[in-house]
KEROMI-589612 format. One record per residue: residue number from 1; chain; x, y, z of N, C-alpha, C, O, CB in turn. Coordinates in Angstrom, 1 decimal. Glycine has a CB too. Example, Ala and Ser with C-alpha at 12.3 -4.5 7.8 and 13.67 -1.06 7.14 Angstrom:
2
r resi = 1	chain = A	n_u = 13.2	n_v = -5.7	n_w = 7.8	ca_u = 12.3	ca_v = -4.5	ca_w = 7.8	c_u = 13.2	c_v = -3.3	c_w = 7.8	o_u = 14.2	o_v = -3.3	o_w = 8.5	cb_u = 11.3	cb_v = -4.5	cb_w = 9.0 $
r resi = 2	chain = A	n_u = 12.8	n_v = -2.2	n_w = 7.1	ca_u = 13.7	ca_v = -1.1	ca_w = 7.1	c_u = 12.9	c_v = 0.0	c_w = 7.9	o_u = 13.4	o_v = 1.1	o_w = 8.0	cb_u = 14.1	cb_v = -0.6	cb_w = 5.7 $
This chain:
68
r resi = 1	chain = A	n_u = 1.1	n_v = -1.2	n_w = -0.2	ca_u = 0.6	ca_v = 0.1	ca_w = 0.2	c_u = 1.0	c_v = 0.7	c_w = -0.1	o_u = 0.9	o_v = 1.4	o_w = -1.1	cb_u = 0.3	cb_v = 0.5	cb_w = 1.0 $
r resi = 2	chain = A	n_u = 2.2	n_v = 0.9	n_w = 1.1	ca_u = 3.1	ca_v = 2.2	ca_w = 0.6	c_u = 3.2	c_v = 2.9	c_w = -0.7	o_u = 2.9	o_v = 4.1	o_w = -0.8	cb_u = 4.2	cb_v = 1.9	cb_w = 0.6 $
r resi = 3	chain = A	n_u = 3.7	n_v = 1.8	n_w = -1.8	ca_u = 4.7	ca_v = 1.7	ca_w = -2.6	c_u = 3.0	c_v = 2.2	c_w = -3.7	o_u = 3.1	o_v = 2.4	o_w = -4.9	cb_u = 5.8	cb_v = 0.1	cb_w = -2.7 $
r resi = 4	chain = A	n_u = 2.0	n_v = 2.2	n_w = -3.3	ca_u = 0.9	ca_v = 2.9	ca_w = -4.2	c_u = 1.2	c_v = 4.3	c_w = -3.9	o_u = 1.7	o_v = 5.2	o_w = -4.6	cb_u = -0.6	cb_v = 2.6	cb_w = -3.9 $
r resi = 5	chain = A	n_u = 0.6	n_v = 4.2	n_w = -2.6	ca_u = 0.7	ca_v = 5.9	ca_w = -2.7	c_u = 1.7	c_v = 7.1	c_w = -2.0	o_u = 1.6	o_v = 8.3	o_w = -1.5	cb_u = -0.6	cb_v = 6.2	cb_w = -2.1 $
r resi = 6	chain = A	n_u = 2.8	n_v = 6.2	n_w = -2.2	ca_u = 4.4	ca_v = 6.9	ca_w = -2.4	c_u = 3.9	c_v = 7.8	c_w = -0.6	o_u = 3.5	o_v = 9.0	o_w = -0.3	cb_u = 4.8	cb_v = 8.5	cb_w = -4.6 $
r resi = 7	chain = A	n_u = 4.2	n_v = 6.4	n_w = 0.0	ca_u = 4.5	ca_v = 7.2	ca_w = 1.5	c_u = 5.6	c_v = 6.3	c_w = 1.7	o_u = 6.1	o_v = 5.7	o_w = 0.7	cb_u = 3.2	cb_v = 7.3	cb_w = 2.9 $
r resi = 8	chain = A	n_u = 6.0	n_v = 6.1	n_w = 3.1	ca_u = 6.8	ca_v = 5.4	ca_w = 3.6	c_u = 6.3	c_v = 5.5	c_w = 5.2	o_u = 6.1	o_v = 6.4	o_w = 6.0	cb_u = 8.3	cb_v = 5.9	cb_w = 3.1 $
r resi = 9	chain = A	n_u = 6.2	n_v = 3.9	n_w = 5.3	ca_u = 5.5	ca_v = 4.1	ca_w = 7.0	c_u = 7.0	c_v = 3.0	c_w = 8.2	o_u = 8.1	o_v = 2.5	o_w = 8.0	cb_u = 3.0	cb_v = 2.9	cb_w = 7.1 $
r resi = 10	chain = A	n_u = 6.4	n_v = 3.2	n_w = 8.9	ca_u = 7.5	ca_v = 2.3	ca_w = 9.8	c_u = 7.1	c_v = 1.5	c_w = 10.6	o_u = 6.1	o_v = 1.7	o_w = 11.3	cb_u = 8.3	cb_v = 2.9	cb_w = 10.7 $
r resi = 11	chain = A	n_u = 7.9	n_v = 0.6	n_w = 10.4	ca_u = 7.6	ca_v = -1.0	ca_w = 10.8	c_u = 6.7	c_v = -0.9	c_w = 11.8	o_u = 6.4	o_v = 0.2	o_w = 12.2	cb_u = 8.9	cb_v = -1.9	cb_w = 11.2 $
r resi = 12	chain = A	n_u = 6.1	n_v = -2.1	n_w = 12.5	ca_u = 5.1	ca_v = -2.4	ca_w = 13.4	c_u = 3.8	c_v = -1.3	c_w = 13.8	o_u = 2.9	o_v = -1.4	o_w = 14.5	cb_u = 5.8	cb_v = -2.8	cb_w = 14.8 $
r resi = 13	chain = A	n_u = 4.2	n_v = -0.3	n_w = 13.0	ca_u = 2.7	ca_v = 1.0	ca_w = 13.1	c_u = 1.7	c_v = 0.6	c_w = 12.4	o_u = 1.8	o_v = 0.1	o_w = 11.3	cb_u = 2.9	cb_v = 2.5	cb_w = 12.5 $
r resi = 14	chain = A	n_u = 0.1	n_v = 0.8	n_w = 13.1	ca_u = 0.0	ca_v = 0.8	ca_w = 11.9	c_u = -1.7	c_v = 2.6	c_w = 12.4	o_u = -1.9	o_v = 3.4	o_w = 13.3	cb_u = -0.6	cb_v = -1.5	cb_w = 11.3 $
r resi = 15	chain = A	n_u = -1.9	n_v = 2.6	n_w = 11.8	ca_u = -2.5	ca_v = 3.6	ca_w = 11.6	c_u = -3.7	c_v = 3.7	c_w = 11.6	o_u = -4.3	o_v = 2.8	o_w = 11.0	cb_u = -2.2	cb_v = 4.0	cb_w = 10.8 $
r resi = 16	chain = A	n_u = -4.5	n_v = 4.6	n_w = 12.2	ca_u = -6.1	ca_v = 4.2	ca_w = 12.1	c_u = -6.6	c_v = 5.8	c_w = 12.3	o_u = -6.1	o_v = 6.7	o_w = 13.0	cb_u = -6.9	cb_v = 3.0	cb_w = 13.7 $
r resi = 17	chain = A	n_u = -7.5	n_v = 5.9	n_w = 11.4	ca_u = -8.8	ca_v = 7.5	ca_w = 11.6	c_u = -9.1	c_v = 7.9	c_w = 13.1	o_u = -9.1	o_v = 9.0	o_w = 13.7	cb_u = -10.7	cb_v = 7.1	cb_w = 10.8 $
r resi = 18	chain = A	n_u = -9.4	n_v = 6.5	n_w = 13.5	ca_u = -10.6	ca_v = 7.0	ca_w = 14.9	c_u = -12.0	c_v = 6.9	c_w = 14.8	o_u = -12.6	o_v = 7.1	o_w = 13.8	cb_u = -10.6	cb_v = 8.7	cb_w = 15.2 $
r resi = 19	chain = A	n_u = -12.5	n_v = 6.6	n_w = 15.6	ca_u = -14.5	ca_v = 6.4	ca_w = 15.6	c_u = -14.8	c_v = 7.5	c_w = 14.9	o_u = -14.3	o_v = 8.6	o_w = 15.1	cb_u = -15.5	cb_v = 6.5	cb_w = 17.3 $
r resi = 20	chain = A	n_u = -15.6	n_v = 7.2	n_w = 14.0	ca_u = -16.2	ca_v = 8.1	ca_w = 13.2	c_u = -15.7	c_v = 8.7	c_w = 12.7	o_u = -16.1	o_v = 9.8	o_w = 13.0	cb_u = -16.8	cb_v = 8.7	cb_w = 13.5 $
r resi = 21	chain = A	n_u = -15.0	n_v = 8.7	n_w = 12.0	ca_u = -14.5	ca_v = 9.3	ca_w = 10.5	c_u = -14.7	c_v = 8.3	c_w = 9.7	o_u = -14.4	o_v = 7.2	o_w = 9.8	cb_u = -13.0	cb_v = 9.8	cb_w = 10.2 $
r resi = 22	chain = A	n_u = -15.5	n_v = 9.4	n_w = 8.2	ca_u = -16.2	ca_v = 8.4	ca_w = 6.8	c_u = -14.5	c_v = 8.9	c_w = 6.0	o_u = -13.4	o_v = 9.5	o_w = 6.1	cb_u = -18.4	cb_v = 9.2	cb_w = 5.7 $
r resi = 23	chain = A	n_u = -15.3	n_v = 8.1	n_w = 5.6	ca_u = -14.2	ca_v = 8.1	ca_w = 4.1	c_u = -14.0	c_v = 9.8	c_w = 3.4	o_u = -12.9	o_v = 10.3	o_w = 2.9	cb_u = -15.2	cb_v = 7.1	cb_w = 2.7 $
r resi = 24	chain = A	n_u = -15.6	n_v = 10.4	n_w = 3.5	ca_u = -14.6	ca_v = 11.2	ca_w = 2.8	c_u = -13.9	c_v = 12.5	c_w = 4.1	o_u = -12.8	o_v = 13.0	o_w = 3.7	cb_u = -15.5	cb_v = 12.0	cb_w = 1.2 $
r resi = 25	chain = A	n_u = -14.2	n_v = 12.9	n_w = 5.0	ca_u = -13.6	ca_v = 12.9	ca_w = 5.9	c_u = -11.7	c_v = 12.3	c_w = 6.0	o_u = -10.6	o_v = 12.4	o_w = 6.5	cb_u = -14.6	cb_v = 12.2	cb_w = 6.5 $
r resi = 26	chain = A	n_u = -12.3	n_v = 11.8	n_w = 5.5	ca_u = -10.4	ca_v = 11.1	ca_w = 6.0	c_u = -9.0	c_v = 11.5	c_w = 4.4	o_u = -7.8	o_v = 12.0	o_w = 4.2	cb_u = -10.7	cb_v = 8.4	cb_w = 6.0 $
r resi = 27	chain = A	n_u = -10.2	n_v = 11.0	n_w = 3.6	ca_u = -9.5	ca_v = 11.5	ca_w = 2.4	c_u = -10.2	c_v = 13.3	c_w = 1.6	o_u = -9.9	o_v = 14.3	o_w = 0.9	cb_u = -9.7	cb_v = 10.1	cb_w = 1.1 $
r resi = 28	chain = A	n_u = -10.9	n_v = 12.9	n_w = 2.1	ca_u = -11.8	ca_v = 14.6	ca_w = 1.5	c_u = -12.6	c_v = 14.5	c_w = 0.1	o_u = -12.6	o_v = 13.7	o_w = -0.8	cb_u = -10.6	cb_v = 16.1	cb_w = 1.3 $
r resi = 29	chain = A	n_u = -13.1	n_v = 15.5	n_w = 0.4	ca_u = -14.0	ca_v = 14.8	ca_w = -1.0	c_u = -14.0	c_v = 14.6	c_w = -2.5	o_u = -13.1	o_v = 14.9	o_w = -3.4	cb_u = -15.0	cb_v = 15.3	cb_w = -1.2 $
r resi = 30	chain = A	n_u = -14.7	n_v = 14.2	n_w = -2.7	ca_u = -14.3	ca_v = 13.3	ca_w = -4.5	c_u = -13.7	c_v = 14.4	c_w = -5.3	o_u = -13.8	o_v = 15.6	o_w = -5.3	cb_u = -16.0	cb_v = 12.7	cb_w = -5.7 $
r resi = 31	chain = A	n_u = -12.8	n_v = 13.3	n_w = -5.9	ca_u = -12.2	ca_v = 14.8	ca_w = -7.3	c_u = -12.5	c_v = 15.6	c_w = -8.2	o_u = -11.9	o_v = 16.5	o_w = -8.8	cb_u = -11.8	cb_v = 14.7	cb_w = -8.2 $
r resi = 32	chain = A	n_u = -13.8	n_v = 15.2	n_w = -8.1	ca_u = -14.4	ca_v = 15.9	ca_w = -9.2	c_u = -15.3	c_v = 15.4	c_w = -10.0	o_u = -15.9	o_v = 14.5	o_w = -9.5	cb_u = -13.6	cb_v = 16.2	cb_w = -10.0 $
r resi = 33	chain = A	n_u = -16.0	n_v = 15.7	n_w = -11.5	ca_u = -16.8	ca_v = 15.1	ca_w = -12.2	c_u = -15.8	c_v = 14.8	c_w = -13.1	o_u = -15.5	o_v = 13.6	o_w = -13.2	cb_u = -18.0	cb_v = 15.8	cb_w = -12.6 $
r resi = 34	chain = A	n_u = -15.1	n_v = 15.9	n_w = -14.0	ca_u = -13.9	ca_v = 15.4	ca_w = -14.6	c_u = -13.4	c_v = 14.1	c_w = -14.7	o_u = -12.8	o_v = 13.8	o_w = -15.8	cb_u = -13.0	cb_v = 15.9	cb_w = -14.0 $
r resi = 35	chain = A	n_u = -13.5	n_v = 13.2	n_w = -13.7	ca_u = -12.6	ca_v = 12.3	ca_w = -13.9	c_u = -13.4	c_v = 11.0	c_w = -14.5	o_u = -14.6	o_v = 10.7	o_w = -14.7	cb_u = -11.9	cb_v = 12.1	cb_w = -12.6 $
r resi = 36	chain = A	n_u = -11.6	n_v = 10.3	n_w = -14.6	ca_u = -12.4	ca_v = 9.5	ca_w = -15.9	c_u = -11.2	c_v = 8.7	c_w = -15.2	o_u = -10.0	o_v = 9.0	o_w = -14.8	cb_u = -12.6	cb_v = 10.1	cb_w = -18.0 $
r resi = 37	chain = A	n_u = -12.1	n_v = 7.5	n_w = -15.3	ca_u = -11.6	ca_v = 6.1	ca_w = -14.5	c_u = -12.4	c_v = 5.0	c_w = -15.3	o_u = -13.6	o_v = 4.8	o_w = -15.2	cb_u = -12.1	cb_v = 6.0	cb_w = -12.7 $
r resi = 38	chain = A	n_u = -11.3	n_v = 4.1	n_w = -16.4	ca_u = -12.1	ca_v = 2.9	ca_w = -16.9	c_u = -11.8	c_v = 2.0	c_w = -16.8	o_u = -10.6	o_v = 1.8	o_w = -16.5	cb_u = -12.4	cb_v = 2.8	cb_w = -17.9 $
r resi = 39	chain = A	n_u = -12.4	n_v = 1.1	n_w = -17.1	ca_u = -13.2	ca_v = -0.1	ca_w = -16.0	c_u = -12.2	c_v = -1.4	c_w = -16.3	o_u = -11.8	o_v = -1.8	o_w = -17.4	cb_u = -15.2	cb_v = -0.7	cb_w = -16.7 $
r resi = 40	chain = A	n_u = -12.0	n_v = -1.8	n_w = -15.4	ca_u = -10.2	ca_v = -2.7	ca_w = -15.2	c_u = -10.9	c_v = -4.2	c_w = -15.7	o_u = -11.9	o_v = -4.5	o_w = -15.1	cb_u = -9.2	cb_v = -3.0	cb_w = -12.8 $
r resi = 41	chain = A	n_u = -10.2	n_v = -5.0	n_w = -16.9	ca_u = -10.9	ca_v = -5.8	ca_w = -17.4	c_u = -10.2	c_v = -6.8	c_w = -16.5	o_u = -9.1	o_v = -6.4	o_w = -16.0	cb_u = -11.0	cb_v = -5.7	cb_w = -18.9 $
r resi = 42	chain = A	n_u = -10.5	n_v = -8.2	n_w = -16.2	ca_u = -9.8	ca_v = -8.7	ca_w = -15.6	c_u = -9.5	c_v = -9.4	c_w = -15.7	o_u = -9.8	o_v = -10.5	o_w = -15.3	cb_u = -9.9	cb_v = -8.8	cb_w = -15.0 $
r resi = 43	chain = A	n_u = -8.3	n_v = -9.0	n_w = -16.6	ca_u = -6.7	ca_v = -9.7	ca_w = -17.2	c_u = -6.4	c_v = -9.6	c_w = -16.3	o_u = -5.9	o_v = -10.4	o_w = -15.6	cb_u = -5.7	cb_v = -9.3	cb_w = -18.3 $
r resi = 44	chain = A	n_u = -6.6	n_v = -7.6	n_w = -15.9	ca_u = -5.3	ca_v = -6.6	ca_w = -15.5	c_u = -6.1	c_v = -7.0	c_w = -14.1	o_u = -5.2	o_v = -7.2	o_w = -13.3	cb_u = -5.1	cb_v = -4.7	cb_w = -16.2 $
r resi = 45	chain = A	n_u = -7.5	n_v = -7.3	n_w = -13.2	ca_u = -7.7	ca_v = -7.7	ca_w = -12.3	c_u = -6.8	c_v = -9.1	c_w = -11.6	o_u = -6.4	o_v = -9.1	o_w = -10.4	cb_u = -8.9	cb_v = -7.9	cb_w = -12.6 $
r resi = 46	chain = A	n_u = -6.5	n_v = -10.0	n_w = -12.7	ca_u = -5.7	ca_v = -10.6	ca_w = -12.5	c_u = -4.0	c_v = -11.0	c_w = -12.1	o_u = -3.4	o_v = -11.9	o_w = -11.5	cb_u = -6.1	cb_v = -10.6	cb_w = -13.0 $
r resi = 47	chain = A	n_u = -3.8	n_v = -9.5	n_w = -13.1	ca_u = -2.5	ca_v = -8.9	ca_w = -13.3	c_u = -2.0	c_v = -8.2	c_w = -11.9	o_u = -0.9	o_v = -8.0	o_w = -11.4	cb_u = -2.7	cb_v = -7.7	cb_w = -14.6 $
r resi = 48	chain = A	n_u = -2.8	n_v = -8.0	n_w = -11.6	ca_u = -2.6	ca_v = -6.1	ca_w = -10.3	c_u = -3.0	c_v = -8.0	c_w = -8.9	o_u = -2.0	o_v = -8.8	o_w = -8.8	cb_u = -5.2	cb_v = -3.6	cb_w = -10.4 $
r resi = 49	chain = A	n_u = -3.7	n_v = -8.2	n_w = -8.5	ca_u = -4.0	ca_v = -9.4	ca_w = -8.4	c_u = -1.9	c_v = -10.0	c_w = -8.0	o_u = -1.3	o_v = -10.3	o_w = -6.9	cb_u = -5.0	cb_v = -9.9	cb_w = -10.2 $
r resi = 50	chain = A	n_u = -1.5	n_v = -9.9	n_w = -8.9	ca_u = -0.6	ca_v = -10.8	ca_w = -8.7	c_u = 0.4	c_v = -10.4	c_w = -8.4	o_u = 1.2	o_v = -11.0	o_w = -7.8	cb_u = -0.4	cb_v = -11.6	cb_w = -9.5 $
r resi = 51	chain = A	n_u = 0.6	n_v = -9.1	n_w = -8.7	ca_u = 1.6	ca_v = -8.3	ca_w = -8.2	c_u = 1.3	c_v = -7.7	c_w = -6.9	o_u = 2.2	o_v = -7.0	o_w = -6.5	cb_u = 1.9	cb_v = -7.4	cb_w = -9.0 $
r resi = 52	chain = A	n_u = 0.4	n_v = -7.8	n_w = -6.4	ca_u = 0.1	ca_v = -7.3	ca_w = -4.5	c_u = 0.6	c_v = -8.8	c_w = -4.2	o_u = 0.9	o_v = -8.7	o_w = -3.0	cb_u = -2.1	cb_v = -6.7	cb_w = -3.6 $
r resi = 53	chain = A	n_u = 0.9	n_v = -9.8	n_w = -4.4	ca_u = 0.4	ca_v = -11.0	ca_w = -4.0	c_u = 2.7	c_v = -11.1	c_w = -3.7	o_u = 3.7	o_v = -11.3	o_w = -2.9	cb_u = -0.9	cb_v = -12.2	cb_w = -5.6 $
r resi = 54	chain = A	n_u = 2.3	n_v = -10.7	n_w = -5.4	ca_u = 3.9	ca_v = -11.2	ca_w = -5.2	c_u = 4.9	c_v = -9.9	c_w = -3.8	o_u = 5.8	o_v = -10.2	o_w = -2.9	cb_u = 4.7	cb_v = -10.9	cb_w = -7.4 $
r resi = 55	chain = A	n_u = 4.3	n_v = -8.6	n_w = -4.1	ca_u = 5.3	ca_v = -7.8	ca_w = -3.4	c_u = 4.7	c_v = -8.4	c_w = -1.9	o_u = 5.3	o_v = -8.4	o_w = -0.8	cb_u = 5.1	cb_v = -5.8	cb_w = -3.8 $
r resi = 56	chain = A	n_u = 3.5	n_v = -8.9	n_w = -2.2	ca_u = 3.6	ca_v = -8.5	ca_w = 0.1	c_u = 4.6	c_v = -10.0	c_w = 0.7	o_u = 5.1	o_v = -10.2	o_w = 1.8	cb_u = 1.0	cb_v = -8.8	cb_w = 1.4 $
r resi = 57	chain = A	n_u = 4.5	n_v = -11.0	n_w = -0.7	ca_u = 5.2	ca_v = -12.3	ca_w = -0.1	c_u = 6.8	c_v = -12.0	c_w = 0.1	o_u = 7.6	o_v = -12.4	o_w = 1.0	cb_u = 5.0	cb_v = -13.5	cb_w = -1.3 $
r resi = 58	chain = A	n_u = 7.0	n_v = -11.3	n_w = -1.0	ca_u = 8.8	ca_v = -10.4	ca_w = -0.6	c_u = 9.4	c_v = -9.4	c_w = 0.1	o_u = 10.5	o_v = -9.1	o_w = 0.4	cb_u = 9.3	cb_v = -9.7	cb_w = -1.6 $
r resi = 59	chain = A	n_u = 7.6	n_v = -8.6	n_w = 0.5	ca_u = 8.1	ca_v = -8.0	ca_w = 2.2	c_u = 7.8	c_v = -9.0	c_w = 3.6	o_u = 8.3	o_v = -8.9	o_w = 4.7	cb_u = 7.0	cb_v = -6.4	cb_w = 2.6 $
r resi = 60	chain = A	n_u = 6.6	n_v = -10.0	n_w = 3.0	ca_u = 7.5	ca_v = -11.2	ca_w = 4.6	c_u = 8.1	c_v = -11.8	c_w = 4.4	o_u = 8.1	o_v = -12.6	o_w = 5.3	cb_u = 6.9	cb_v = -12.3	cb_w = 5.4 $
r resi = 61	chain = A	n_u = 9.4	n_v = -12.2	n_w = 3.4	ca_u = 10.6	ca_v = -12.9	ca_w = 3.3	c_u = 11.7	c_v = -11.6	c_w = 3.6	o_u = 12.9	o_v = -11.7	o_w = 3.8	cb_u = 10.7	cb_v = -13.9	cb_w = 1.8 $
r resi = 62	chain = A	n_u = 11.1	n_v = -10.5	n_w = 3.4	ca_u = 12.3	ca_v = -9.9	ca_w = 4.2	c_u = 12.0	c_v = -9.2	c_w = 5.8	o_u = 12.5	o_v = -8.1	o_w = 6.2	cb_u = 12.9	cb_v = -8.7	cb_w = 3.1 $
r resi = 63	chain = A	n_u = 11.3	n_v = -9.8	n_w = 6.4	ca_u = 10.8	ca_v = -9.1	ca_w = 7.4	c_u = 10.8	c_v = -10.4	c_w = 8.4	o_u = 10.9	o_v = -10.4	o_w = 9.7	cb_u = 9.4	cb_v = -8.3	cb_w = 6.9 $
r resi = 64	chain = A	n_u = 10.8	n_v = -11.3	n_w = 7.7	ca_u = 11.5	ca_v = -12.8	ca_w = 8.9	c_u = 13.0	c_v = -12.6	c_w = 8.3	o_u = 13.6	o_v = -11.8	o_w = 9.0	cb_u = 10.9	cb_v = -15.0	cb_w = 8.4 $
r resi = 65	chain = A	n_u = 13.5	n_v = -13.0	n_w = 7.3	ca_u = 14.7	ca_v = -12.8	ca_w = 7.2	c_u = 15.7	c_v = -11.7	c_w = 8.6	o_u = 16.8	o_v = -11.7	o_w = 9.1	cb_u = 14.6	cb_v = -12.2	cb_w = 5.8 $
r resi = 66	chain = A	n_u = 14.4	n_v = -11.0	n_w = 8.6	ca_u = 15.5	ca_v = -9.8	ca_w = 9.5	c_u = 15.7	c_v = -9.8	c_w = 11.1	o_u = 16.4	o_v = -9.2	o_w = 12.0	cb_u = 14.9	cb_v = -8.2	cb_w = 9.2 $
r resi = 67	chain = A	n_u = 14.2	n_v = -11.0	n_w = 11.1	ca_u = 14.0	ca_v = -11.5	ca_w = 12.7	c_u = 14.5	c_v = -12.3	c_w = 13.0	o_u = 15.1	o_v = -12.3	o_w = 14.1	cb_u = 13.1	cb_v = -11.9	cb_w = 13.2 $
r resi = 68	chain = A	n_u = 14.6	n_v = -13.5	n_w = 12.0	ca_u = 15.4	ca_v = -14.3	ca_w = 12.5	c_u = 17.4	c_v = -14.5	c_w = 11.8	o_u = 18.2	o_v = -15.2	o_w = 12.3	cb_u = 14.3	cb_v = -15.6	cb_w = 12.5 $
């Protein structure tokens, strides 16, 4: 997730928005009516899923190696 949004995180910390904070309060209002997003094809979704799976596996492997 941090790679996708371009931020760095500290290991072992979880961020929360707090009780009662909605999506719009946390992320702001919508981007506007001129925003265009093409629908994802099944192939694109599978590629995206595989990419995430590989990244998570690699991150877990690195964390495991650092701890042991």
